[in-house]
C-alpha positions in Angstrom: 0.0 -0.3 0.0 1.1 3.8 -0.5 2.1 6.0 2.3 4.0 9.2 2.7 7.1 8.4 4.6 9.5 10.8 6.7 13.0 9.2 5.5 15.7 11.4 6.3 14.0 14.3 7.3 12.3 14.2 4.3 8.9 13.5 2.9 8.5 10.5 0.4 5.5 9.0 -1.3 6.2 4.9 -1.5 5.0 1.7 -1.0 5.1 0.1 2.3 3.8 -3.4 3.9 0.4 -4.5 3.9 -1.6 -4.2 7.2 -2.9 -7.2 8.7 -4.8 -6.8 12.3 -3.9 -8.7 15.4 -5.5 -9.6 18.8 -8.4 -6.9 19.1 -7.5 -4.9 16.1 -9.3 -3.7 13.2 -8.1 -2.3 9.7 -9.2 0.9 8.2 -9.1 3.0 5.3 -8.1 6.6 6.0 -10.6 9.0 4.4 -8.9 11.8 5.8 -6.3 12.8 7.9 -5.3 16.3 8.8 -2.0 18.3 9.0 -0.8 19.3 12.6 1.6 21.6 13.4 3.8 18.7 15.3 4.3 17.4 12.2 5.2 20.2 10.3 7.7 20.5 13.4 9.0 17.1 13.6 9.8 16.8 9.9 12.7 18.6 10.3 13.6 18.5 14.3 12.2 14.9 15.4 15.2 14.0 17.1 15.0 16.6 19.4 11.1 16.5 19.5 11.6 13.1 21.2 14.4 13.9 23.2 12.4 16.6 24.8 9.5 13.9 25.2 11.3 11.6 26.8 12.9 14.3 29.4 9.5 14.7 30.2 9.1 11.2 31.3 6.6 10.4 28.9 6.7 6.9 27.3 4.0 6.6 24.7 5.9 7.0 20.9 9.1 7.4 22.6 10.0 4.5 24.6 11.0 2.0 21.5 10.3 4.7 18.7 13.9 5.9 16.9 13.5 9.3 15.3 15.9 8.5 12.5 13.8 5.4 11.1 10.9 5.2 8.6 8.0 7.3 10.4 4.2 7.6 8.5 2.6 11.0 10.3 -0.8 11.6 10.5 -2.9 11.5 13.7 -5.8 13.6 13.1 -8.0 10.9 11.0 -11.5 9.7 10.4 -11.7 6.2 8.7 -13.6 3.4 7.5 -13.4 0.0 9.2 -12.1 -2.8 6.7 -11.8 -6.2 8.8 -11.2 -7.4 11.9 -8.5 -9.3 13.7 -8.7 -11.9 16.3 -10.9 -11.6 19.3 -12.9 -8.5 18.2 -16.7 -8.2 18.8 -17.3 -6.6 15.3 -19.9 -4.2 17.5 -19.4 -1.7 14.5 -19.8 -3.4 11.3 -17.4 -2.8 8.2 -18.0 0.5 6.3 -18.3 2.1 9.2 -17.0 5.6 9.3 -14.9 6.3 12.9 -12.4 8.4 14.9 -9.9 6.9 17.6 -7.4 8.4 19.8 -4.3 7.9 17.7 -2.9 5.2 19.5 -3.2 1.6 18.8 -2.8 -1.1 21.7 -0.3 -3.7 20.7 0.9 -7.0 22.5 4.6 -5.2 23.1 2.9 -1.6 24.3 1.1 1.4 23.2 2.1 2.6 19.5 1.4 6.3 19.2 0.0 6.5 15.5 1.9 9.6 13.9 5.1 8.8 16.1 5.6 5.1 15.5 8.5 3.1 13.2 5.7 -0.3 13.4 2.6 0.9 12.9 1.5 3.8 10.2 -0.5 7.2 10.9 -2.8 8.6 8.7 -0.5 9.5 5.5 -1.3 5.9 4.4 -4.2 4.1 2.9 -4.4 2.0 5.7 -3.9 1.9 9.3 -4.1 -0.6 12.5 -6.7 0.8 14.9 -7.8 -1.0 18.0 -11.5 -2.1 18.2 -11.6 -0.9 22.1 -11.3 3.2 21.4 -13.1 3.5 17.9 -16.1 5.7 18.0 -18.6 5.5 15.2 -18.8 9.0 13.7 -23.0 9.9 14.5 -25.6 12.2 13.1 -24.2 12.2 9.6 -21.4 14.4 10.7 -18.8 15.0 6.9 -16.1 13.0 7.4 -13.9 16.6 6.7 -15.9 17.6 9.9 -14.7 14.7 12.3 -11.3 14.2 11.3 -11.1 17.6 13.3 -12.3 15.7 16.8 -8.6 15.1 17.4 -7.4 18.8 16.8 -10.4 20.2 18.6 -9.7 17.7 21.5 -7.1 19.5 22.4 -8.7 23.0 23.0 -11.3 21.5 24.7 -8.8 20.1 27.8 -6.9 23.5 27.3 -10.6 24.8 28.3 -11.0 22.4 30.9 -7.7 22.9 32.9 -8.4 26.7 33.0 -10.3 27.9 36.6 -12.8 30.1 34.8 -15.2 31.9 37.0 -18.6 32.5 35.3 -17.8 36.2 34.4 -14.5 35.7 33.5 -13.1 37.2 30.4 -10.5 35.1 28.1 -7.8 36.1 26.2 -6.7 33.4 23.0 -3.6 34.7 21.9 -2.7 32.9 18.6 -5.3 31.7 15.9 -3.7 29.0 14.8 -5.3 25.5 15.0 -4.3 25.3 18.9 -6.5 28.8 19.5 -9.4 27.8 17.3 -9.6 25.0 18.9 -9.6 26.7 22.5 -12.2 29.1 21.4 -14.6 26.7 19.7 -13.9 25.0 23.4 -14.7 28.0 25.5 -18.0 28.8 23.4 -19.1 25.7 23.5 -19.0 25.8 27.3 -21.0 29.0 27.0 -17.9 30.9 28.2 -17.4 34.3 27.2 -16.5 37.3 26.3 -14.0 35.9 24.3 -10.8 37.9 22.8 -9.1 36.6 19.7 -5.8 38.2 18.3 -3.4 37.0 15.5 -1.6 39.0 13.0 -3.0 36.8 10.4 -6.4 38.2 8.6 -7.5 34.7 7.8 -7.0 33.8 11.2 -8.7 36.2 12.4 -12.0 35.5 10.1 -11.8 31.7 11.1 -11.5 33.0 15.1 -15.0 35.0 14.6 -16.2 32.2 12.7 -15.7 30.2 16.2 -17.6 32.7 17.6 -14.8 35.1 19.1 -16.2 38.0 20.4 -13.7 40.6 20.1 -10.9 39.8 17.4 -7.5 42.0 17.4 -4.9 42.4 14.9 -2.0 43.4 17.4 -0.2 45.2 14.9 -2.4 47.7 15.4 -4.1 47.4 19.1 -2.8 45.4 22.0 -5.6 43.3 23.0 -4.5 43.8 26.5 -6.1 47.0 26.2 -9.2 45.8 26.1 -9.3 44.2 30.1 -10.4 47.1 31.7 -13.5 47.8 29.0 -14.8 44.7 30.4 -14.5 45.5 33.8 -11.2 44.0 34.6 -8.7 46.1 36.5 -5.1 45.2 35.4 -3.2 46.1 38.4 -3.3 44.9 41.9 -3.8 48.2 43.6 -7.3 48.7 41.2 -8.1 45.2 42.0 -8.3 45.6 45.6 -10.0 49.3 45.3 -12.6 47.8 43.2 -13.5 44.7 45.7 -13.5 47.6 48.5 -16.1 49.2 46.4 -18.2 46.0 46.2 -17.2 45.8 42.5 -16.7 41.7 41.2 -14.7 40.6 38.2 -14.2 37.1 37.5 -10.3 35.4 37.2 -8.4 36.9 33.8 -7.5 34.1 32.0 -5.1 34.0 28.7 -4.6 31.1 26.7 -1.3 31.0 24.8 -1.5 29.3 21.6 1.4 30.5 19.1 4.1 28.7 20.9 7.3 30.7 19.9 9.8 32.2 22.5 9.4 35.4 24.1 5.4 35.0 24.2 5.2 34.1 27.9 7.2 36.5 29.2 5.2 39.1 27.1 2.2 37.9 28.7 3.4 38.0 32.3 4.2 41.5 31.8 1.1 42.3 30.3 -1.8 40.4 31.7 -3.7 41.5 34.6 -2.7 40.7 38.1 -4.1 37.5 39.2 -4.5 36.4 35.8 -3.8 32.1 34.5 -2.3 31.8 31.9 -2.9 28.6 29.9 0.3 27.4 27.9 -1.1 25.5 25.0 1.2 26.8 22.3 4.3 24.3 22.3 7.7 25.9 22.4 10.0 23.7 21.6 12.9 26.2 21.8 14.7 27.2 25.6 12.7 30.2 26.2 13.3 33.0 29.1 10.8 34.0 31.8 11.4 36.6 34.7 9.5 34.5 37.7 9.7 37.9 39.8 7.5 39.6 37.6 4.9 36.8 37.5 5.2 36.7 41.8 4.6 40.2 41.8 1.5 39.9 40.2 0.5 36.3 41.2 0.3 34.9 38.2 -0.6 31.2 37.5 0.9 29.4 34.6 -1.0 26.2 33.7 0.5 24.2 31.1 -1.4 21.8 29.2 -1.0 18.7 26.4 -3.0 16.6 24.4 -6.6 15.5 26.2 -8.8 12.8 28.1 -11.0 10.1 26.2 -13.7 11.8 27.9 -12.9 15.3 26.4 -12.0 13.2 22.7 -15.6 12.0 22.8 -17.4 15.4 23.8 -15.3 16.9 21.3 -16.9 14.3 18.4 -20.3 14.8 20.2 -20.3 18.3 19.8 -19.3 18.5 16.5 -22.1 16.3 15.4 -24.6 18.5 17.2 -23.3 21.6 15.6 -22.4 23.0 19.0 -18.9 23.5 17.1 -19.1 24.3 13.7 -15.7 23.6 11.4 -17.6 24.2 8.3 -14.7 26.5 6.2 -11.9 25.5 8.3 -10.8 23.4 5.9 -9.3 25.2 3.3 -7.0 22.3 1.1 -7.4 18.8 0.8 -4.3 16.6 -1.2 -3.9 13.3 -1.8 -0.8 11.5 -1.2 1.6 12.8 -3.8 0.5 16.6 -2.7 1.7 16.6 1.2 5.0 17.0 0.6 3.8 20.7 -0.8 1.4 21.2 1.5 3.6 21.3 4.2 5.6 23.8 2.7 2.3 25.5 1.8 1.1 25.6 5.5 3.9 27.6 6.4 2.4 30.6 5.4 -0.5 31.4 7.8 -2.4 33.3 5.1 -2.5 30.3 2.7 -4.4 27.7 4.5 -5.8 27.4 7.6 -6.3 23.3 7.7 -5.4 20.6 4.7 -6.5 17.1 5.0 -4.6 14.6 3.2 -7.1 11.9 1.5 -4.6 9.2 0.8 -7.8 6.8 -1.0 -8.6 10.2 -2.7 
């Protein structure tokens, strides 16, 4: 079967071995798979990323994984069941469209799809999934939208980790895929107002479609200038005075969804005192912050990654019920032969929001 393989830090379309499902596993046909920012980074910096993962104590996808060996990316997928391995129940019949958390259970451990040398991810015509982890795509949800379950579950998890009050104002910094998922997660939970900022007009438009109440171009206006207009004093003294006068305001929460050096420090300096900064952007470089400023302002830093099975299932439900509307976010589709060019195109935020790979298209 055909797949796009990361080999020697390049992407090549080639033949790989056919797959046979094992105990408790199913063979599926990949219908659509999103290209994630982590895929873009991993193409050239996989070794560094896996080293950081191991230093962080993670084992899934990092234990026996060799970042220099062939890897088939792709962890944001929707697929169709083709065949069943031994020990499966067949509750979901062949032909059923499914999504799954991107891990497969094997006799030797858990394989992280997209970061495995043994099993291919979604940039392949076929995959091996675990029957126990499959979720049927409900309510006629389009395949392209179902493939957005994984990235939008990331936003749901970030929102779940935020200590939002009923009247909190939320600021989302960066409206790439992670920031858009956070905006959707906030609105799905009924939070607002939500302020979103990004330099890209295309991304700002996407943020508005997903429900952001205020969308700001930081090249022309600081998003932190809006706190006071929503009744959130920024200085500790002003907050104390407001409380003494009987005024209330929710905890300000900032979602850092950029992941570039310097962003975290700038937010520590600009955010209101007492803010929680939820760090969802993955900065892969050494960064620098001044803790004394965060201490003086009593800033809370919360670092988040991934999602729980419950958040993944909830996100699929919200997509199928229209609570989260991702129509218009897929700005391009490619076959396997177009994946390498798509990686280049995604380097321009004005070119695309999300590109899906259709290996059998």
